[in-house]
N, C-alpha and C positions, 0 to 999 in steps of 0.2 A: 803364947810367949811372944813378946815384941822383939823384933830383930832390929839391927841397925838400919835396915832398909825401911821398915815401917816407922821407926822412931823419928826419922827425919821430919815427919809431918806433925809430931806431937807438939801441941800448943801453938801451932802455926795456923794463920787464917788462910783457908783454902776456899776459893769461889768455884762453883761448878755451874756453868750456864747449861740450861736444859737438864738440870739435875733431877727432874722427875721422869725423864725419859729412860730408855733402856740402858744405854752405855753410861749416861750420867748418873743414874741411881746406883748402878754397880760401883761406880767410883765413890759416890757419897757413902755407901755402906763401908767401903774399904777405909776411907778417910776418918769416919767416925770411930771405927775400930782402932785406927792408928792414933787416936787422940787429938785429931785436928779440930780447929774451930771452923765448922763448915757452914758456908752460906750458899744457898741455891737461888738462882734467878730463873724463873720459868713462867711462861705465859699460859701453859696448859692448853695451847692451841690443839684442837682435836686432830688437825692434819699433821701433827708432829709426833704423836704417840705418847705424850706424857701421861702419867697417872699418879694421883695423890697417894694411892695405896702403896706405891713403891717405897714410901718412907715410913710405912706403918711400923710402929715399935721404936722408932728413933726420932720421932717428931720433936721431943723435948731436948734433943741434943744438936739441933741444927736451927739456922735462921732461914726462913723461906721468904723470898721477895717475889711477889706476883707482878711480873712486868715482862714486856716484850723487848728483846735486844735491838729491835729496830729503832727504839727510842734511846737516845744517848744518855740522858740525865740519870735514869736509874742504874744503868750500866756503870757510869762513872762513880756513882755513890757507893756501890758495893765493891768496886775494884780498888778504891783509894787506900785501903789498908791491907790489901791482900799480899800474902807471900807467894801463893800459887794460884794460878787460874787454869782450870780445865775447861776448854771451850768445846762443849758438846752440843749446844743448841743448834738445830738445823732443821730444815725441811728435808726429809729423807726419802720421800717417795719419788721414784723415777717416773711412773705414769702421771702423778699429780703435777710434777714439774712441767710436763708437756702440756697439761691443760691450763696451768696458771703460771707461766714463766715469770711474770712480774713479781708475784708474791715470793717465788723461790729466790729471785734476785734480792729482794728486800731482806729476807732472813739470812740467806747463805753468804751474800756479799756485803750488803750495808751493815748487817748485824755484826759480821766479823770485823769490819773496819771500825765500828763503834767500840768493840772490845779492845782492839789494838790501839786506838786513839786514847781510850781511857787509861790504858797502861802507860802509853808514851807521856801523857800530860801529868798524870797524878801518881803513878806507881812504877817508875821505870826499872826498879830493882826486882819487880815481881817476875816469877817464872811462868810462862804461858805454854801450855801444850794444846795444840789444835788437833782435833780428831778428823783426820783425812779419810779418803776412801780409795780403794783399789779400782773402782769402776771408772775413775777419771782417765785411765790409760786408754779406754776404749777396747778395741780388738787387739789381741796379743800379736805383736809383730816379731818378737824374739822370745825364745823359750829357754829358761824361765824368765819371768818378769823381775827386773831389778829397779832400783830407784832411778837409773839412767834411761829407762824405757821411754820412748816417745809418748807424749800425752795427746790423745785424739778422742775425747769423749763423744758418745753417740746420743746423749740425752741432756736436757737442760740442767737437771740436778747435778750430774757429774761435771758438766762444764762449769757451773757456778762453784762447786767445791774445788775445782782446779784453780779458778780465779782467786778464791779465798786463800788457798795455799800460797799462791804467788804474793798476795798481800802480806802474809806472815813472813815470808822470806825477805821481802822488801823492808818491812819494819825492823826485822832483826838486824839486817845489814846496814840500813841507813841510820838507825837510831840506837844501835848497840843494845838491843833488847834481848832478853833471854827467852826467845821464841823458838819452839821446835814443833815438828809435825810428825805424827804417827799415822800412817795410812793403814786402815783396817780392812780386811776382806769381809766375807759373810760371817757375822758374829751371831752366836746363839747362847742362850743361858737364862738364868732367872731375871725377873723384872721386865721381860719383853712383853710386847703386845702380841698375843698369840691368836687374835681374832681378825686381823686385817692384813692382807697380803702386801699392802703398801709399806709395811714396816719390817720387811725381811722375810724371805720365803722359808728359811729353816724354822724360825719360830712359828710361823703360820702353819707349816706342815705339822709341827709338834701339837699345836692346838687342835687341828683337824683330827689327827690320830687319837688324841685323848678323848675327843668327842665321838670316836668311832665313825668318822666320816672318811671320804675318799681323799687321797692326795693326788692331785692332777699334775702330771708332768707333760711338757710340750715336746713333740717330736719323739726321738728315740731316747732322750734323757741322758745321752752319753757325754754331754758337755761337762767339762771339768770345772770344779770350783775349789778355790782355797778357802778354808773355813777356820774359825777360831772360837774357843770357849771364852765366855765373857770374863772369867777370872783371869785368864791369861792376857786378855786385852788390857785389863786394868793394871796388871803388873808392868806391861810395856809402857803404858801411859805414865805410871808412877816413876819409872826409871828415867823416862824422857824429861820429867819435871825436875829430877834431882841432878842431872848431869850439868857440867859447866860448859858443855858444847852448846852453841847457838846457831840458829839458821839451818838446822839439820832436818832432813826428811828420812824417815825409816819406814819400811814395810814390816809389819808384824803379822805373821800368818802361821797356821799350823804346819807341821812338818811335811804333810802329804796332801795332795789334792784328791778329790773324790768326785765321781760323777753324780749328777743330780738324781739319777735313778738309784744308784747305790745308797745315796744319802737318805732318800725317801724310804727305801726298804729297811735301812738301819733304824730309822725313826719308828716305823711300824713295829719292828721287832722289840725296840726298847719299851714302847707303850703297851704292846700286847693287843692293840686294837687298831682299826683303820685298815685301809688297803690302797695300793698304788694303781692308778689308771693312767694310761697314755692317750693323748689326743693330738690332733694336728695343731701346729703353731697358729695362734691368732695373728693376723697380719700386723696389727699395730705393735704387738709385743716382739714379733720377729725382727722388726726394723730397728729396735733399740737393744736387742740382745747382743752381748759381746763375745759369745762363743766360749772357748776354753780360757780359763785363767789359772795359771800355775805360777805361784809367787815364790821368790827366793828371799828368805829373811836373814841371810848371812851377814848383812851390814849391821843390823841391830844386835845380832849375836856377838859380833866381833867388837863393836864399840860400846855396847851397854851391858853385855853379858846376859842378854835376855834369851829365853827359849821357851816354847810351849811346854807346860808341865802336865796338862790334862789331855788324856786320849779321847777319841770320839766316843767310845763306849762309856767311859767314866763321865764325860761331859753330858751325854744324853741321859744317863741314869740320874745324875744330879738334877738336871733340868726337869725331867719328868717328875721326880719326887717333889721338887719345889712346887710345881703347878698342881699336883694332886693335893698337896697340903692346902 
């Protein structure tokens, strides 16, 4: 049954950059179900995690543009008639950003400016939601983390995501554009890449468990993480697209944080296969780890009425069933 919430997208042109990736494809499926006219722009860069199979079954209900957001012209072409733009395209690997910072800058910074410029020039009435990340805060200085927490990223990816977020706020304020940011924590769920640790450790753990392989955690595994099911992330992004507020930043995270060790054990239990092993920290990874992250989502709850609806056990069960199919 369509609700007033989903009906807002019915018949509207919605552009999803990076729409073949994890978060992007979850948004695409939601928008198609809501009756939107969906356009995807994606380069299928193997370093960004996109997969053409993520739109299997809905190919005839979307328009797919094969292009890189670092090139302005294709971005401008697909944005010029959009009512909504969900900017999900990104380089998401923390380790890869340290190996190739220039490419990370191109996608996460220049690509974001291209999207913003296209909206400013050709579609200033469009609503843009930028998918931000909780990792840009770096190490937690106050507990819990809120939107006013200092930003001190410890890796190139997080730094560039922070810069892109500033671009969004500048464009919103300087040009009166409907631009908002939703910062997401560790997200898990359907349509993820479960074979590569660069695209999210929870989804990678699920993949290893399903293959009856070991789930390796570093140190004692007691570092806390805020997590979120993909469906709840999509709801937060959709609400951010519909509000009349502009230039806003919201955290959207699950109600409780969980240790990496507890999460790995929960994944093994949900899959019924795999096992957890603990090893010493690799020096390169230890230098860019942020320690505990405990996020407070009270701002988005108060201003947009959002809250996570899917428990960890429900989310893991749904995810495991999806990938088994």
